[in-house]
Phi, psi and omega in degrees: 000140176302135184305326183294342180253012185292336182258021183301122183282152173234123180296145177302141180070009176265128176261120176276118180274314180220139173218116185224136171283145182206184176229137168240116188053238179263008186260130168290135180217167167242132172262131176226141166249134187216167179226130179209127173047048178083000181247131171247135180206179178232155181223144164251129185243123177256152172275123190304322182298330180286336186242021186305329185271356185263146175276169176303316179296319177298318180292315178299323178296320178301318180291317182299332178294343179276065188299338178292335183260318187271120180290149179302137181065017179290133173289143177241139172242157185226130178220118178259116177260194184296318183244337188228151175244131183249128169247115184252145185200176181055049180286133173225151177240154180283000000 
């Protein structure tokens, strides 16, 4: 695993189904599919130092360009933490 993602947090009670390192444009990211409290969704996780100059909208646009992953009309959520920024999408409920 890339050193920058070695401290990637996992919320309690969250089951990680898939976790894969990837690239979006020039950015190292982690793609995750996860399940929590009846919700299944996907995330693209950026290392904050890599995207320090980007706005929330620019980051979401980077993810939206991954049309093979983001379903049409998918709602996106954005959460910037201390080291990582999470863009979540493709939400489904049981």
